N, C-alpha and C positions, 0 to 999 in steps of 0.2 A: 251511676257511678260505682258503686260497689265498695268493699274494702279491697285495699294492696296491703304490701307487704310491710309497710308504716303502721297501719292499723291492727294487724295481726301480730305485728312485734309489741305494740302498746298492751294489746291484750294478755299476750304472754308474760311480759314483765309485771303486770298488775297480778296475775294469777300467782306466778312464782313469787313476787313480793310478799302477798298477803300472806301467802302461806308460810314463807320463812318466819314474816313477823309474827306469826300466830305461835309457830314453833319456839319462838325466842322466851315464851313464858315455860318452857316445857322446865318442870323443877320435880325433885323427889317429893312426892304428895304420898304423905303416909298415912292419912286419913279421909274419911268420905266427906268430912267438911271441909277439908281442902280441895279435893277433886270437884266436888259440885257446887260449893258454897264460896269457893277462892278465899276459903277462911275468914270471910267477913271484913275483907281487906279493901274493898273497891269503894270509892266515893261516891255519893248520891248522883253526882252530875254523870258519872260514867255509867251507873245502872239506868238513867234516867233515858240518856240516849241509847242503850243496849236494848230496852224495852221498846223504844219506837223501831230500832232494827229489827228486833225479832218479828215485831208484827208485821214487817214491811217486806215482802218478798218479791221477786220477780214479776208476778201476776198482778201484784199491787202497781208496778211501775208501768207495765204494759196496758194493763186492763183499765185502769182509772183515767188516763187520757182519752182512750177508746170509749169511755161512758161520757165525756163531755163531748168528744166529737161526734158519735151519733146521738146524743140527747142535750143534757145542759149539767147545771151543777147541783142538782137534787140528790146527789150521792152526799153531801155534806150534812144534809139532815140526819143522817146516821152518825156522823161524828161528834154532832152536839150531845146525842145520847152518851157517847164515848167518854166524854168530860163528865156528863153527870155521874156515870157508873164509876168511874176512877176515885171519885170523892166518896161514893160508899163504901167502896173495898176500903179505903184508907182509916175509915174511923169504925167499919163495922167487923171487917175481917183480920186487916194486918195486925191490930193488937194481940188478938187471941192466937196468931202465927208466932209471934216473938215472946208469949208467955211461956212457951215448953222449949224454945230452942229447936224448931222442928227442923226436916230437911225436905219434906214435901207437904204438899197440901194435905194429902190423904191421910197422913198421920195425925190431923185434926179430927178426922172423923172417926178414927181409931180408937182417940180418947175419950171421943164423945159417946161413940155408939158402939163400937166393938170392931174385931178382926173379919169379919164377915163381910159388913157393907164396907171396910177400909180396901177391901181386896175388889168387891165390887166396883166402886168407883176408880180405883186406880185400874183396873181391867177397861173400864170404859174409856178411860182417858187414853190408854195405849192404843185402842182399836180405832177409835175415831182420830185421834192425833196424825196416828200412822197413814190412815187413809187420806185425810184432809192433807198432810203433806206430800203425799204422792203426786197429788193435782199441783201442787205448789213447785216441786222439784221439776215436775213436767214443763213448767213455764220456761225452764233454761232452753229446752229443745226448740220451742217457738223462736225464741231470739236468735239461736245458732242458725236454723234454718234461714231465717232472714238475712242474718248477717253474713254468714259465710257459706252462704249455697253455691255461689260460683266457686269458691276455692273447694268445697266438697262436693263438686258436681257429679264427681264419678261414684258417689255413695248413693245407694238407695236411702228412701225416707227413714225406712226402719234404722239403718244402719249409721245414718246420721244422728237420729235422736239418740241411739244407744250412745254413740260416742260423745255426745255433748253432755247428756246426763251423769255419764262415767267418769269424766275428767272434773267435772264439777264436785262431785261427790265424794272423788278419791282425795282431792287437796282439802276439802273441808275437813273430811275425815281427818287427815295426817295431823293436823293442829289441834281438832277437839280431841282426838283421842291423846294426845302428848300432854295438851295444857290443860285440860279441863277448863273450869268456868272462868279461869283467870283469862285463858285465850281467848274465849268465847267472847267476853264482855268487852276486851280491848280491842280486838280486831272488829268487834261490832261499831265500835266508835269510829275507828278508821273508816270502814266501809261505808257507814250513815255518811260523814263527812266526803266521800268522794261521790257517791251517788247525787248527794244533793249539791254540790257544786258543779257537777257536770251536768246536771239537769238545767241549772240557771244558766249556765253557758250555752246550753242549747236552745233557751228561750231567747238569750240575746242574740243568736244569730237567726232565727225564724223573724224577729224585728227588723234585722238589715235584709233579709231576702223578700219580705213583703213592701212593695212599693207604697210608700206613704208612712212605713214603720208603724210603732202602736198605735197612733190617733188612728188609721186607716183599720188597723184590726179590731180594737176596742169599738169601732163603730159599725163593721160588718158582724162580729160577733155578737152585738148588743142587738142588732137588728134580727138576727136570726135566734134570738131568745135563748142564747148559750149561757148567759149568766143568771138565768132565773133558778133560784134556790130551793124554794118552798112551794109546797104541794099540800093543800090542806084537805085533801081527800080522805075518806075513812075506810076507802076501798082496800080490803085485806089482801086483794090479790095483785096490787101495784107494790113495786119494792120498796120505791123511794118516795116516803111521804113524811110530813112532820110528825105525823104521830107515831108511825113506825121506827122512824129515826130517834125519836126522844124516849119513847117508850120503850122500843123493841133495841135501840142501841144502849139505852141503859141496862137493860136485862142482860143482854148481848155480854157488855162489857163487863159486868158484876161476874158474869159466869167466865168469860175468858182470863179477866185478870186476878179474879179471886179465887177461881177453883181450878184453873189449867195450870200443870205444874211447869208448862213453856215458861210462862209469866212469873207464876208465885216463887219460882227457883231465884230468879233474879231480885224479888222483894227481900227472900230470906237472906241473900248475899249481902245486903245493906249492913252497914256497922252497926245501926241501932233501929229501933223502930221509927224514930221521926225523920231519918234520913230516907227510910223505907217509903213513907207518906209522900215526902216531898219530892222524891223520885217518881213516884208514881203519879202524883197530879201534874207535875210539870211535864212530864211525857205527854199529858192528854192537850196541853198547849202546843207541844211541839208536832203531835198527828195532826192539829188542825190547821198549821201553817203547812206542813207538809202534803197533805191532801188537796188544800187550796192550789199549792205550786203544781202538783200533777192535773189537776183539773184545768187550770189555767194553761197549761201547756196543749190539754185537749183541744181548747176552745180556739186556741192560736192555730193549731195544726188544721182545723176545719177552715179557717180562713185562708191559711195557706196554700190548700189544696183544691179551693174553689179560684183563686187568683192567679196563683204561680203556676200550679201544675192540676189544672182542673180535668185531664182527660185520665186521671189515674183513678181506677176506682177499686175498693177495697171488699173484700168478701167477708172478711173478719175484721173486727176491729181492735181485735188485740194484736194486730200485726202493724197498725199504723204508724205507732212510734218507733218502732225498730226499723221501718220500712224509711222513714224520713230520715233519721240516723245515718242509714247506708249509704242512702242515695243523694242525701243535699248536703250533708256537713263536709267541711273540709279534711282531707285526710290526715290521720293523726288524733283530730276531734273526733272523729267517727269511732274510732277504736276505743278512745277515753269513753265516751257515751256508752258503747256496748259493754265494756270493762266495769261500768259504773251499774247498770244493769244486772250483769253477773254478781256484782258485790252483794246487792240486796238478796240474790239466791243464798250466797254462800252464809250470809250472816242468819238468814231465816234457817237454813239446813243445819248450821251448827248449835243454834238454839232448840232444835228438834232433837237432834241425837244427843244431847247433853242432858235435857228433861227425859228423854224417854228411857234413859240409861238409868237414870236416878231413880225414877220411879220402878225399873224392874228391880234394881238392885234392895233399896231400902224398903220398899214396899211389900216385894215378894221374896226374894232371896234370902235377906237377913231374917225375916221372920221364920222362914222354912229352916233355917241354918243358925240359929242363935249362937252355934259354939264357934263359928269360923271367925277366923282373928280379923281385925280391921285391914290388914294388909292384904289377905286374901280378897276381902271385899273391894278392895280398890283395883285389884287386879282383875278381877271379872268385871268390874265396871268398864274398864278398858274394852275386853272382848264384847262386852254387852252393846257399847257403842258401835263396834264393827258388825256385829250383828241387826243392828235397826238400820245401819247405813245399807247393808244387802237388802233388806227389806223393804225401804224406802225406795232404793232403786227400783226393783220390781214393781211397787205401786205406781210409779212415776209412768213406766210403760205401759201400765194396765191404763193409765189415765190419758192415753192419747187419743180416746175416744170422746173424750169429755168436749164440750161446747165451750162456753164463755168460762174460762178458768178461774176468773175471780168469782163469781157468782158458785159455781161448783165447789170451790173450796170452801165457801163461808157456808153454803149449805150442810155441807157435810159437818162442819164443827158446829154448826146449829143443832143439828139435829140431838147431839150428846148433850149441850149445854144445859137445855132446860133440866133434863132430869138430875145432873149434877147440881145445877144451882140449887133445885127444890130441896135435895137432901143436906146441903150446907145449911139453907134456910132453917129447915127443920131441927137442926142442930145448934144452931145459934140463937133463934129467936122462941124457941119452946122448950120446955121442960119436960113435957109429957110425950113426946115423940119418941118412941121404942126403934131399936136396931130392925125388928121384922116390918113394924109399920112402916119405916123409911124404905126399906127394900121393896115392898108392896108397891110404894108410891113411886120410885125410880122406875121399877119395871114399866109400870103403868102411863109414868110420863113418857119413857122413851119409846113405846110402842104408838102412843098419839104422835110422837113427832115425825115418827117413820111415816106413819099414816098421812100426816098434812104433806111430809116432802114427796110420797111416791103417789099419792092418790087425789092430791087436791091442788089449785093451782095458789094456794095461800103462799104469799111472800117469805122467804127464809128470815126477815127480820123481826117476823112473830114467832119463831118456833122456839127461842128460849122464854118468852113471856108464855106462852101457852104449856110448855112443857114444865118448867118450874112451877106455875100455877097449878096444874093438875098433881103434881110429884108431892106439893107441899100440902093440897087439900086432902089428897086421897092417904096419904101417909100419916097424916096427922089423926084422921077417923080411924085407918087400920091401927095406929096406934093404942086407942082406946078398945078396939075389939081384940087385938092381939097384944096384949100389953106385956112388958119384960118382967121375969122375977127381979131383976136388978136393973137399974138405969144409970149409966155413967154419966157424968157431970165433967166437963172441961171448960 
């Protein structure tokens, strides 16, 4: 059926509306805490929803249904680990962040070890977050290629991809540049509401289109094993098992929500420590519900394409949900669903831009130029946001050659998370660890994960486990062999 003028109009209205809404939070921000932490004025529930939106990108919405379509619900095993990891972060790391009114995760490392390790951890975050976000931003092109293929039929694939990524990047940059973290958090809340509501509406439409409705869908999906959620295998090459989910998911989440500035920045924006802890834990419940919803969509689409449209074959599972939206939903609703998918892209991108900029200014520029005024730093923060937007745009084009975008993005992030988490654990759990020892451990942990990623078939779900264990053990031993003359505590 394809999109028509009504659908395109809905998409344009959404893009313009959310950009204007974000610009509404434009105000004179005189301090870095205003710009990067919304002056600690956001309520816990908004931060909780913003955390969910920040870790939900376009690739999540299109890839997770594709996983259930091709396989089953075993992806949920990772989410169980996500819940456990959040609880650990809430009581292990959040109290330390609020003890010193920090603005980035890596200031904690600086207080505990020193500025060299702080720069190393911040630098690893910048490099790997930018690479992972490039993959996520590219997912926008997948959606646009399916949704607007007819409208943009005169353009080459490269031209279409460039146009799609550029439009979303520029609009997101506009309100992130002007409104800072206040704009990011509140647009996250709106965008999450849009894509969840639109997804639920899409589910009800699938139920109406399949003869027999939900009972028929449930029976067929159950018979095909789509609701199987547990795999007790200990095979490290299998991506989704109970053990890789609970163990690997826990370590991954401690790293992603405890050491990654993308999420830590939201936690630091809370009004106090208790609200930060509540926001993080409840975001885990929301993520469990959200992923269950996306997986259910995939199972329902499996039945739909077996019963209603059996002649359609897919070569990439990432295109299944967008293809259904474009081809089988009523006009207007198709546009709303595509806008909802783009909403996830914009919320994730705005989070990345703000966190990359905050780390650049706070952990590098402010240290190199301590004499610079706060007004100058705020102004440079905005220009840093522009610079990162351009870089992510470039990385997105490079990511055109990647395979499954969800697993590619998770793999890139997981490679760095192990060494980052190991360094933080050395600082929090030990008194003996020194800066030099921790740096040795981090480098070995990073090289180990690169080896696992590039030279073995071990699932990305284990990277954070192996990388953090190697960093912690080697870092602790190296600290005995390379003791510091003076050791900082925090």
